[in-house]
MARROMI-475830 format. One line per field, with one value per atom (N, C-alpha, C): residue number from 0; atom name; y, z, x. Coordinates in Angstrom, 2 decimals, padded with zeros to 5 digits. Layout:
<atoms>
k [NUM|...] $
a [CA|...] $
yy [Y|...] $
zz [Z|...] $
xx [X|...] $
</atoms>
This chain:
<atoms>
k [0|0|0|1|1|1|2|2|2|3|3|3|4|4|4|5|5|5|6|6|6|7|7|7|8|8|8|9|9|9|10|10|10|11|11|11|12|12|12|13|13|13|14|14|14|15|15|15|16|16|16|17|17|17|18|18|18|19|19|19|20|20|20|21|21|21|22|22|22|23|23|23|24|24|24|25|25|25|26|26|26|27|27|27|28|28|28|29|29|29|30|30|30|31|31|31|32|32|32|33|33|33|34|34|34|35|35|35|36|36|36|37|37|37|38|38|38|39|39|39|40|40|40|41|41|41|42|42|42|43|43|43|44|44|44|45|45|45|46|46|46|47|47|47|48|48|48|49|49|49|50|50|50|51|51|51|52|52|52|53|53|53|54|54|54|55|55|55|56|56|56|57|57|57|58|58|58|59|59|59|60|60|60|61|61|61|62|62|62|63|63|63|64|64|64|65|65|65|66|66|66|67|67|67|68|68|68|69|69|69|70|70|70|71|71|71|72|72|72|73|73|73|74|74|74|75|75|75|76|76|76|77|77|77|78|78|78|79|79|79|80|80|80|81|81|81|82|82|82|83|83|83|84|84|84|85|85|85|86|86|86|87|87|87|88|88|88|89|89|89|90|90|90|91|91|91|92|92|92|93|93|93|94|94|94|95|95|95|96|96|96|97|97|97|98|98|98|99|99|99|100|100|100|101|101|101|102|102|102|103|103|103|104|104|104|105|105|105|106|106|106|107|107|107|108|108|108|109|109|109|110|110|110|111|111|111|112|112|112|113|113|113|114|114|114|115|115|115|116|116|116|117|117|117|118|118|118|119|119|119|120|120|120|121|121|121|122|122|122|123|123|123] $
a [N|CA|C|N|CA|C|N|CA|C|N|CA|C|N|CA|C|N|CA|C|N|CA|C|N|CA|C|N|CA|C|N|CA|C|N|CA|C|N|CA|C|N|CA|C|N|CA|C|N|CA|C|N|CA|C|N|CA|C|N|CA|C|N|CA|C|N|CA|C|N|CA|C|N|CA|C|N|CA|C|N|CA|C|N|CA|C|N|CA|C|N|CA|C|N|CA|C|N|CA|C|N|CA|C|N|CA|C|N|CA|C|N|CA|C|N|CA|C|N|CA|C|N|CA|C|N|CA|C|N|CA|C|N|CA|C|N|CA|C|N|CA|C|N|CA|C|N|CA|C|N|CA|C|N|CA|C|N|CA|C|N|CA|C|N|CA|C|N|CA|C|N|CA|C|N|CA|C|N|CA|C|N|CA|C|N|CA|C|N|CA|C|N|CA|C|N|CA|C|N|CA|C|N|CA|C|N|CA|C|N|CA|C|N|CA|C|N|CA|C|N|CA|C|N|CA|C|N|CA|C|N|CA|C|N|CA|C|N|CA|C|N|CA|C|N|CA|C|N|CA|C|N|CA|C|N|CA|C|N|CA|C|N|CA|C|N|CA|C|N|CA|C|N|CA|C|N|CA|C|N|CA|C|N|CA|C|N|CA|C|N|CA|C|N|CA|C|N|CA|C|N|CA|C|N|CA|C|N|CA|C|N|CA|C|N|CA|C|N|CA|C|N|CA|C|N|CA|C|N|CA|C|N|CA|C|N|CA|C|N|CA|C|N|CA|C|N|CA|C|N|CA|C|N|CA|C|N|CA|C|N|CA|C|N|CA|C|N|CA|C|N|CA|C|N|CA|C|N|CA|C|N|CA|C|N|CA|C|N|CA|C|N|CA|C|N|CA|C|N|CA|C|N|CA|C|N|CA|C|N|CA|C|N|CA|C|N|CA|C|N|CA|C|N|CA|C|N|CA|C|N|CA|C] $
yy [063.38|062.30|063.20|062.54|062.91|061.81|062.45|060.93|060.51|059.53|059.17|059.55|059.61|060.00|059.21|059.17|058.31|058.77|057.68|058.46|057.91|058.67|058.76|059.62|059.43|059.98|060.98|062.44|063.58|063.55|063.73|063.34|064.36|063.89|064.61|065.39|065.23|066.16|067.22|067.18|068.43|069.23|069.17|069.64|071.41|071.77|073.34|073.40|073.05|073.77|073.44|072.74|072.32|073.76|073.60|075.37|074.48|073.49|072.57|073.46|074.09|074.49|073.71|073.93|073.18|073.60|074.65|075.33|074.04|073.83|073.16|071.45|071.11|069.82|068.59|067.57|066.76|066.24|066.24|065.39|066.34|067.96|068.57|069.10|068.58|069.02|068.26|067.16|066.38|066.68|066.94|066.78|065.74|064.57|063.18|063.28|064.24|064.11|064.97|065.04|065.57|064.93|066.19|065.82|066.69|065.46|066.05|066.29|067.01|066.90|066.76|065.32|064.83|064.80|065.53|065.30|065.05|063.75|063.60|064.39|064.65|065.46|064.92|065.37|064.34|064.73|063.63|063.72|064.68|065.25|066.41|065.45|066.42|066.05|065.31|064.19|064.69|065.54|065.22|065.92|065.31|066.04|065.25|066.52|065.77|066.32|065.12|065.89|064.89|065.54|064.54|064.90|065.46|066.93|067.37|067.59|067.22|067.11|067.54|068.34|068.50|067.28|066.28|065.22|064.41|064.43|063.11|063.22|063.07|062.80|062.35|061.42|061.00|060.61|061.88|061.45|061.09|060.81|059.95|060.77|060.26|060.80|060.83|062.60|062.36|063.68|063.27|063.84|063.35|063.91|063.71|063.12|062.39|062.30|063.18|062.90|064.00|063.39|064.16|063.94|063.05|062.27|062.31|062.42|063.07|063.88|063.39|064.13|063.77|062.80|062.60|061.72|061.96|061.95|062.40|061.23|060.96|060.75|060.87|060.02|060.18|059.36|060.14|059.35|059.82|058.55|058.14|058.76|060.02|060.42|060.70|059.55|059.49|060.26|061.73|062.96|063.76|063.22|064.00|063.13|063.71|063.26|063.46|064.54|064.75|065.71|065.64|065.78|067.25|068.11|069.36|070.23|070.00|070.30|070.10|069.40|069.28|070.14|070.54|071.49|072.39|073.34|074.60|074.53|073.50|072.89|071.54|072.31|071.12|070.65|071.17|070.80|070.43|069.56|069.03|068.48|069.06|068.65|068.22|067.60|066.99|067.96|068.41|069.03|068.46|068.70|068.17|067.84|066.81|066.98|067.99|067.93|069.16|068.40|068.90|068.71|068.04|067.25|066.98|067.91|068.16|068.53|067.92|068.28|068.19|067.33|067.20|066.14|065.25|064.74|063.43|064.07|064.87|065.13|065.60|064.05|064.08|065.07|065.15|066.71|066.13|066.98|066.67|066.44|065.37|064.79|065.79|065.66|066.40|066.21|067.30|066.89|066.66|065.41|064.89|065.47|065.50|065.91|065.16|065.32|064.58|064.96|064.64|064.99|064.04|064.66|063.84|063.78|062.67|062.15|061.51|061.55|060.34|058.95|058.02|056.60|056.36|055.06|054.74|055.63|056.41|057.58|056.36|056.07|055.27|056.58|056.31|057.07|056.44|057.10|056.31|057.12] $
zz [-144.87|-144.77|-144.83|-143.80|-143.44|-144.04|-144.97|-145.72|-144.26|-144.54|-143.23|-143.61|-142.54|-142.59|-142.75|-143.57|-143.96|-143.15|-143.72|-143.46|-144.94|-145.63|-146.86|-146.55|-147.15|-146.93|-148.20|-147.94|-148.63|-150.28|-151.52|-152.44|-152.53|-152.75|-152.80|-153.98|-155.13|-156.12|-156.29|-154.90|-154.78|-153.73|-153.12|-152.59|-152.89|-153.87|-154.20|-153.78|-154.08|-154.77|-152.94|-151.98|-150.62|-149.79|-150.36|-149.59|-148.56|-149.15|-148.02|-148.63|-147.47|-147.58|-147.00|-146.67|-146.24|-144.79|-144.57|-142.77|-141.97|-143.19|-142.38|-142.83|-143.77|-144.17|-143.08|-142.85|-141.43|-141.77|-142.71|-142.89|-142.75|-142.98|-142.24|-140.97|-140.06|-138.98|-137.61|-138.39|-137.61|-138.28|-137.62|-138.47|-138.68|-138.00|-138.93|-140.20|-140.65|-142.65|-142.83|-144.37|-145.14|-146.65|-147.70|-148.67|-149.96|-150.62|-152.03|-152.94|-154.12|-155.04|-155.77|-156.02|-156.52|-157.89|-158.55|-160.59|-160.66|-161.14|-161.55|-162.73|-163.00|-164.17|-165.64|-166.47|-167.96|-168.42|-169.40|-170.29|-171.49|-171.79|-172.33|-174.03|-175.04|-176.24|-176.69|-178.00|-178.73|-179.94|-180.35|-181.47|-182.69|-183.91|-184.82|-186.05|-186.16|-186.61|-187.81|-188.43|-188.78|-189.48|-189.73|-189.92|-190.98|-191.36|-192.44|-192.07|-193.08|-192.91|-194.68|-194.60|-196.07|-196.60|-197.82|-198.39|-197.93|-197.34|-196.84|-197.53|-198.49|-198.94|-198.09|-197.42|-196.34|-195.00|-194.77|-193.26|-192.21|-192.14|-190.91|-189.63|-189.10|-187.97|-186.77|-186.56|-185.10|-183.83|-183.49|-182.77|-181.84|-180.39|-178.97|-178.28|-177.97|-176.45|-175.82|-175.34|-174.47|-173.11|-171.95|-170.22|-169.91|-168.87|-168.05|-167.13|-167.33|-165.92|-164.64|-163.26|-162.38|-161.45|-160.41|-159.77|-158.42|-157.84|-156.47|-155.35|-154.19|-153.57|-151.90|-151.18|-149.57|-149.09|-148.01|-147.17|-145.79|-144.95|-143.66|-142.83|-142.11|-141.19|-139.63|-139.02|-137.41|-136.90|-136.91|-136.18|-136.37|-137.41|-137.72|-136.85|-136.22|-135.56|-136.03|-136.78|-137.40|-139.12|-139.55|-141.06|-141.23|-139.98|-139.97|-141.50|-140.88|-142.34|-143.50|-144.09|-145.45|-145.70|-144.80|-144.93|-145.78|-145.67|-146.25|-147.47|-148.21|-149.27|-149.94|-150.57|-151.14|-152.70|-153.95|-154.89|-154.70|-155.06|-154.61|-156.66|-157.19|-158.48|-158.63|-159.48|-159.47|-160.89|-161.44|-162.70|-163.77|-164.77|-166.12|-166.39|-167.63|-168.66|-169.35|-169.96|-170.88|-172.27|-173.30|-174.50|-175.34|-176.18|-176.61|-177.62|-178.25|-179.05|-180.11|-181.05|-182.05|-181.47|-182.64|-182.47|-180.91|-181.19|-180.28|-178.67|-178.84|-177.35|-176.42|-175.75|-174.82|-173.90|-173.64|-172.70|-171.02|-170.65|-169.13|-168.17|-167.28|-166.71|-165.61|-165.18|-164.18|-162.93|-162.16|-160.60|-159.90|-158.76|-158.04|-156.86|-156.75|-155.35|-154.48|-153.52|-151.89|-150.63|-150.29|-149.02|-147.88|-147.13|-145.77|-145.32|-144.60|-143.93|-142.06|-141.74|-140.27|-140.46|-139.73|-139.94|-139.67|-140.69|-140.63|-141.26|-141.97|-142.86|-144.12|-144.31|-145.01|-146.52|-147.81|-149.02|-149.88|-150.04|-151.05|-152.29] $
xx [-019.65|-018.94|-017.37|-016.51|-015.14|-014.75|-013.31|-012.31|-011.79|-011.11|-009.98|-008.73|-007.94|-006.64|-005.96|-005.24|-003.88|-002.81|-001.46|-000.28|000.72|000.48|001.03|002.25|003.65|004.63|004.76|005.08|005.02|005.63|005.24|005.93|007.30|008.48|009.41|009.54|008.68|008.68|008.17|007.29|006.31|006.80|008.01|009.15|008.75|009.03|009.51|007.52|006.88|005.22|005.02|005.25|004.85|005.82|006.56|007.58|008.50|008.65|009.87|011.42|012.55|013.72|014.24|015.53|016.60|016.41|016.04|015.47|014.57|013.64|012.84|012.39|013.59|013.10|014.16|013.27|013.46|015.19|015.32|017.02|017.74|017.34|018.60|018.57|018.25|018.14|018.63|019.60|020.44|022.33|022.88|024.09|025.13|024.53|024.76|024.71|023.67|023.31|023.57|023.91|025.14|023.89|023.28|023.35|024.21|025.32|026.22|025.73|025.83|025.90|027.80|028.05|029.07|029.28|029.92|030.32|031.84|031.96|033.06|033.73|035.22|035.18|035.05|034.85|035.02|036.43|036.22|037.61|037.89|038.50|039.15|038.78|038.63|038.63|040.00|040.19|041.21|041.45|042.52|042.91|043.11|042.36|042.57|043.69|044.64|045.97|046.67|047.26|047.69|049.84|050.77|051.95|051.83|052.72|053.09|054.91|055.12|057.03|057.39|058.38|058.86|059.21|059.37|059.60|059.27|057.98|056.91|055.39|055.53|053.81|052.35|052.77|051.97|051.95|052.09|052.83|052.07|051.15|049.90|049.36|048.50|048.22|049.24|048.86|049.71|048.79|047.35|046.24|046.94|046.77|046.83|045.77|045.40|044.05|044.24|042.64|042.50|042.37|042.70|042.84|041.66|042.29|040.79|040.35|039.28|038.68|039.13|039.14|039.56|038.40|038.05|037.76|037.39|036.35|035.95|036.06|037.08|037.48|036.64|036.13|035.82|036.62|037.08|037.54|037.71|037.89|037.15|038.74|037.90|039.26|038.56|039.69|039.43|039.19|039.95|039.76|038.06|037.39|035.85|035.25|034.19|033.34|031.30|031.72|030.11|030.22|029.53|029.08|029.09|029.09|028.36|029.22|030.53|030.98|031.07|030.36|029.89|028.87|028.20|027.23|027.16|028.07|028.08|028.96|029.28|029.54|029.03|027.99|026.97|027.43|027.88|028.55|030.07|030.65|031.67|031.97|032.70|033.02|034.82|034.99|036.58|036.67|038.03|038.56|038.18|038.11|037.41|038.99|039.20|040.64|040.75|041.93|042.75|042.14|042.40|041.96|043.53|043.83|044.94|045.50|046.36|046.83|047.74|048.29|049.26|050.24|050.86|052.19|052.14|051.12|050.89|050.79|050.72|050.45|049.31|049.37|047.91|047.52|046.45|045.68|046.31|046.31|046.84|045.18|045.51|044.42|043.70|042.47|041.99|042.14|042.20|042.48|041.32|042.27|040.77|040.13|038.90|038.30|038.42|038.94|039.12|037.99|036.86|036.04|036.42|036.75|036.98|035.82|035.66|034.38|034.22|033.85|034.02|033.79|034.52|034.39|032.98|032.57|031.44|030.28|030.83|029.84|029.49|028.14|027.40|027.08|027.43|027.38|026.19|024.96|024.44|024.06] $
</atoms>
């Protein structure tokens, strides 16, 4: 006896086992679809330091705070009409913040990352 055919969507977790790559994935066949891995920058670590001066018995804390990490922004650009340019760079990462140092010096903030996309782009 034959089993009836069912229309079950393939499990995306088994893509590697089924041999699905970017070249034969249905989502990658259209220029208006792109898959990006976006990562914001993490903040820097603070510094634990205590003030030490001649004649000051208890100087107190003077460690700096860590800088905040960068942010990823999507900018709508009316001069673009396709997402084809995003297919070359899949991973978009903002820079990490620098660590704080002594003498109450805060760490440097991480640089932001900007991604230009055509107007009407839906980000999920």
